[in-house]
C-alpha positions, -999 to 999 in steps of 0.1 A, spaced: 929 109 -140 918 133 -113 931 163 -133 913 151 -164 880 147 -144 883 182 -129 890 196 -164 860 178 -179 838 190 -150 848 226 -155 842 224 -193 808 208 -187 799 235 -163 809 262 -187 790 246 -215 758 244 -193 762 281 -183 767 292 -219 739 271 -235 714 250 -216 709 271 -185 702 304 -205 678 285 -228 659 270 -198 656 303 -180 646 323 -211 619 297 -221 605 290 -187 603 326 -175 596 341 -209 624 366 -207 625 388 -238 605 363 -259 569 361 -272 552 327 -270 515 337 -276 496 363 -294 472 386 -275 441 368 -262 413 367 -287 437 379 -315 435 348 -336 460 321 -346 495 329 -360 508 303 -384 546 303 -385 569 282 -407 606 275 -401 636 262 -421 627 274 -457 625 286 -483 623 253 -502 619 255 -540 592 228 -540 573 229 -508 574 266 -499 558 274 -533 531 248 -526 525 262 -492 523 298 -506 497 286 -531 477 269 -503 478 301 -481 467 322 -511 438 298 -518 424 302 -483 434 339 -480 456 332 -450 486 353 -440 514 336 -422 550 343 -409 581 326 -422 614 322 -403 639 317 -431 674 303 -434 696 330 -450 716 307 -472 684 293 -487 672 329 -492 703 335 -513 695 305 -534 657 312 -537 652 350 -537 622 349 -559 603 328 -533 611 353 -506 600 381 -528 567 363 -534 563 358 -496 566 395 -491 544 405 -520 517 381 -507 517 399 -474 534 374 -452 559 383 -425 596 372 -429 619 367 -400 654 354 -392 662 318 -386 701 320 -389 720 320 -421 728 283 -416 704 261 -397 729 259 -368 722 259 -330 732 289 -309 747 264 -285 777 259 -308 781 296 -319 805 321 -304 791 356 -298 809 367 -330 794 338 -350 759 345 -337 761 381 -346 773 372 -381 745 347 -385 719 373 -377 735 400 -398 739 379 -429 703 366 -427 689 401 -422 709 413 -452 696 385 -474 660 392 -464 662 429 -469 677 425 -503 645 408 -513 619 428 -494 635 463 -490 621 463 -455 635 462 -420 635 427 -404 617 427 -370 614 391 -360 638 363 -350 635 327 -340 666 307 -332 668 272 -346 655 246 -322 646 274 -298 682 273 -285 697 304 -269 732 311 -255 741 335 -228 748 363 -254 715 359 -273 695 385 -254 722 411 -261 728 402 -297 691 399 -306 679 430 -288 670 447 -321 645 420 -329 613 406 -314 622 370 -305 593 347 -313 589 312 -298 556 292 -300 527 279 -280 523 247 -300 548 225 -319 539 193 -336 570 173 -347 559 178 -383 595 173 -395 587 136 -394 566 119 -421 549 95 -396 539 123 -373 524 142 -402 504 112 -414 492 100 -380 491 129 -356 494 163 -371 458 169 -381 444 159 -347 470 181 -330 460 211 -351 424 205 -345 429 206 -307 447 239 -307 429 269 -294 416 297 -317 428 323 -292 463 336 -291 482 306 -304 515 307 -323 517 274 -342 551 262 -354 553 241 -386 581 235 -411 582 240 -449 615 223 -455 627 189 -445 664 193 -452 676 200 -417 692 176 -392 668 150 -380 640 159 -405 625 138 -432 629 153 -466 593 145 -477 577 156 -444 566 190 -457 545 174 -484 524 156 -458 523 186 -436 508 207 -464 482 180 -470 470 180 -434 473 218 -432 448 222 -461 422 202 -442 428 222 -410 426 255 -429 394 245 -447 378 234 -414 390 265 -396 377 289 -422 343 272 -419 344 278 -382 354 314 -386 389 311 -372 409 343 -377 445 339 -388 470 367 -381 507 374 -387 533 384 -362 529 419 -374 495 420 -359 508 413 -323 
């Protein structure tokens, strides 16, 4: 029993050193990451987990309607299945960044696996856009001890506001109010255009888009400026 407990303690300590501790240090101290745009530079809308063949297209239509440019962190395997959507993102002037090839946490990836996730996603994006990929956001904002080294060729983007919009109830009851209370200066807002990931509601993006349209209409009336990560 004692040997088992010692072994478990060692494994737990190694896991914490590999995953949770690096994540906390990077996010708390902002090491090598961007959490806000420059002051007075406007609001950066960012969307994770797509592309989705239904909701991402609706979202692109909405952004076009209000003449807003945004930034998308895409899942490489979904890019492979929906290349035309990513090509449209690019043609519409949106920024496209990496969100792993599979929506998998860096906490369970070896250094080799993480490097592969980044490389495969970059390749999938560049095949659609013919441009270098600059930005990266890890799923769930999880880092491991090797992330700073393996992601050194990208600008790692986090967020200043996250809303839980992967849940239908949150979108219906809280999202619009939360969006309204965000500042117009230097915010990076995180939303999701696909509800197919672990813990998400499949229909959540539909309700997110409905609330986002109200927010965009009100923001445009107030003169809010929206920027992409390229404008940082």
